[in-house]
N, C-alpha and C positions, 0 to 999 in steps of 0.2 A: 530173449524173445526176439523173432525177426520183426524187423522195423517194417511197417507199413507206410506205402508213401502216395501223398497224391500230388498232382504235377497242374498249377494253374498259371493258367496266362490272364496279364491285365490285372496283376496281382496286388498292385496299389491301386485299382479303381473302387467304384461302387461294387460290383457284382463279385470280383475278382478278391476284395479285401473281406467281405462278407463267408466266403470260400474259406480263406486262410483261418480265420478265425473260427468257422464251423467245426473243421476238421482240425485242426491242432487241439481244440479241447476236447474232441474225442480219440486225442493219442496218436495221428498219423506223423508223419515227418510229412512235412509240406513244401514242396519247392515252388517256387514265385518266379513267374517271368514277367516284367515289365520295365521299359526303357523312359519312362515319363514323356511318352508321345504328345500326351493330352495337353502339356507346357506346349510343342511345337505349333499343336492345333489353335488353341484358344487362348494362350496368353498366359501370362504368368500368376494370376488368380486362379485357374483352371489347374498349375502346377499337383501333383499327387504326392509328393515328396515325404510333406505331411503325415502321411497316412502309411508310407514305407517307413519311416523310424518307428513309427508308434508300432507295426508290428514287428519290427525286428526288436525293439525292447520290449515289447510284451510275451513275447514266445519264443521259449528258447529251440524248439523243434520246426522252427521256419527257417529256409533259407533262400536267400534272394540272388536272383541273376538279371542284370542291368544289360538284357538281350534283345535285338529287335526281332521279332517272330519270323520276317522275310529272312532273316541272314541263315543261310541254309547251313553253312558249315558249326556255328554257335547253337544253332537247336539242337542237329545231329548230335553234338559232344553233349550236352544236357541228357538225352535220350539216352546214349550210349551208356550214361551212368547210371540213371535211374528208371529206363522206361521198361526193362524187364522187372523190376521192383515196383512199380507203377499198379496200383487198384483201381485207379480214377484217373483221368485227364478233364479238367475242367477249360474251356477254352472261351475268355473274357475278352481278351484284347481287342481292340477295333478303333477303326476312325468311326465316331460314331453319329456325327451330324450331316443331314442332307443338304444344309445349306453351306457346311463349308469343303464338302467334296467337289463341289461345283468349280472354286478356286482352284483345286489341285487335283485332277481327276486319276491323273496317272498314283499318286502316290497313294489316295484311297484305296482305288484298287488293288496295290500292291499289299497294304495292309491288310485289309478286309478281304481278296480272294486267296492272292499268292501266299499271304502270310498262314491260313486256316489250311490250304494245300499240303505246305510244308511240315504244317503239324499233324494232319493227315498220314502224309506219308511216313514218316516216323512214326507216329503211332504205328502205323503196316509193319512196318521193317524193324521193331523193336518190344514192341507192346498191344501186338493183336488182337488178344483176349480181353484188354482193359477197357471199359465203357468210355466212350467220348461223348461229352457234354459240349454243344456249341450255343452261345447265346446269340440266336440269330432275332430277326425283328418284325415286327406288322410291315414296315416300308416293303417288305417282300411281295404284298398286293397293290403296290403302287397309291395310285387314287380311287380305282375304283370302289373303294367305300363311298366317294361322294358323289356316288351316281345312284343312290338307292332313293326313297322318298322320306323326305325328314319333315317334321314338324318344326318351325320355329317358336319356342315360349321365352318366357319372360327372361330366363337366364342363360340358356341352352336350347342346342338341337337335339332332336331327340326323333329315332326311327317312325314311321306313321304305325299306330295303333294296330293295323292287321298285318304289317312287316313279317316276313318271314326270319329275320335278323332284329327282332326285339331283344333277344339273348345275346345278342354280340357275333360276330363273324367265328364260324369254324374252320377248319382245314380246309374244308373243301371250296371256299372262296379263292375265284379267279385269278390268277397271277399273270394274265396275258392282256394284252392290247389297254396299256395302262401308262401311265407317267409314274413311274418308278423312283426318279430320282436318283443320282449317280451313285449316292449313299446305297439307295433301295437295288440297285442292278449288282452292284458289287457284293453286298450281303447276300443278293439271292444267288449268284454263282457261288458263294460259299456254302450256302443254304443245300442247295443242289448237289455239291459235292461232297459234304457232309452226308447225305442220303443216299449217294450212289455208294461209296465207300462201303455202308452198311450193309447194302442189297446187292453190290456186284462182288466185294471181299468178304462178305457176312462179318462184319464186326459192328461190335454193337455201340451204333453211333446215334447220335439225338440232336434234334435241331427242336430248340425253343422259342418261339417268336413272340417275344416280348410285346408288351404295350409299353407304357411308360414305367419302367424301373427306377425306384425310389429309396430313401432311406438316410442317414446322417450321417453315411462318410461319401457322400456325393461333393464333388468340387465343382457345383452348377453355375454353368456361364449363360448368357443370353443365347447362345446357339446350343446348348445344350446341357439339361438338368433341369426341367420345368419347376417342379416343387422347391426343390434345393435352392435356383437362382431367385425365384420368387419371394421366397420366404428372408435371403439375405437382402434382398433391396427393401424389404418390410423394417427389418431390425438396422441396417445402416442409414434408411432412410435415402436411400439411391432410386432413380427414376427407373419406373418399368415400360415399357412399350408391348403394347396388343398388336401383333399384325394380322388385319382381319377378321373376317366374320363376325364383328361385332364382339367379340370376346367372348361366343356363345360356344366355340368349339370345344367338343368333349374328349378328353382321356381316360383310361383307366391307368389306375396307381397300382402297383404292387411292391410292398415293402421288400428289400434285398433278403430282409430272412427269410421271408415265405418262399421266397423264389429257390433259395437255396434246401430250403426242405423241401420243394418241391423236385431239383436236383437229387438228392438224400434217397428220394422215394423210387427216383429211377435208378440209381446206383444200386439199390437190392434187390430189384428186377428188372434188369436191364432187355435190352429190344433194337432190333438190328434197322438201323434206317429210318426210326422211325420222326412224326413231326408234331410239336404242340404246340398251340396257341396258350400263350400264357399272361397273365397281366390282373388287373384289379378286377374284372367280369362285371357283372351287373350290381356286384356288392361295395364296389369301391371305383367311382368312376366323378368327375368332376369339370366343371366347364373353367375356365379361365377365370370368369366373372367370380364363379363361384369358388375359385382357389384363393382370388385376392381376396374376398371377403373371410375367408377364414384364417388368412396370414394377418389381416389387419386386425381382428379381435385378437389374435395370438399373440401379434406382436405389441398390441398396443399403441401403434401407430398407423397412420393414415398415407396409405400409398400417393405417390404424385405420378399418374398416368398419363401416359402417350400414347395415340391410337393412330396408325397406320392404314390407309383405306386396303392396300393390297398385303393379299394373304401370302404367305411363303409358298412357295411355289410347289403344287404338289402336296400341300398339307390338308389334313383331315378333318373336315367339319366334325365328323363323331368317328370314333372308335374305343369299340369294346370288344375284349376278347369273350368268347363262346369257350369256356372252360369245361364243356362236360366232359369231353373226348379222354383229357388228363384224368379228370375225376373220376371217370367210368374205371379206367384203366389202372388206378391208383386211389382207392375210395379213402384211405384214409387221412388222405391232405386233406386242409383245408386253411384257409389265410386266419392270422390272427391279429394282424393290426388295420387300422381303420386309416383313411386319408386324414382326418381328425389328429386319433394320435399319432401320425407317423408326422404330422405337420411339428407337432407338440415336440415330438424328441428330436426332429432337423433344429427348430429352435433352441429349445435346452442344451444340447451338445454342440452347437457350432456358436453360439451367440458372442461368448468372449471371445473366442479366436477370429471372427467376422469384425468385432468391435476395433480388436486391437489391429487388425491388417487395413483399417480401413485409412 
């Protein structure tokens, strides 16, 4: 029987590792690419080597390459060996923090933009018919979401009742004349290139513009991985800092398993150069204050909180993804995880490891 291959970049991370598990379970041979740059970005606590070892020991049909996606020679060697056999390419590798990007704009751009271009070009050369999925970000819209009308409620911001964005932001929302952050800019460059390879070269590419992607395999840190890091602070009794907006800023959160099932729907019926906003939507969103209450309830510990008046530069007051376009194109997809169940799973599967590392 001919082997079926899937190539996954960022395979040690939250979304990448979920992709590895999903397609290994389906019987695919999975080729993972990840060089643990997350440790370089965020320090020792963000290392994803624990996840790599878990995957390698669990799946015989998983092969890992400790390769930087910017390295043209190394990536081409992988595509020379596996590109013609690949039935799907999922690109999850990234520098994921808009705060960190400002400390090293060149490396941020190389990883997010040039790394994506490197993968696209090798896909075009060696695997042109293969669907190419890119994990983009809502930061491509910059801080434009902050300029609609909001009501300030007790625990959160919320769009005015007559707002056209009451169900979230759709793909028509402007990406222009806005403060993106350097991270948002490098991801937008990649996002547009993914679309262009789809439309210009007629390849089956897609950009999924994610809200907060979350789940138990996240190595959360202060600069990235909101729910995971917050729960870690609650369990290990580590202080947590709220940055601006009174903690009322709202994010939609989607479990990595629900996201990968959305990827799978696209894989079964791909389109050329598409874009989808993807996240928890109106079903699954919370403010920082609301998330704190849930983490305290689940962990049984009271968080020690600190408050900084200044919000993170370009941070959204409220961001919820309008999922209508994706649901219209792929009506069989729906979310199976709530924010409460996500936090309970994060706590259950990580508690012992976090306490041991403390």
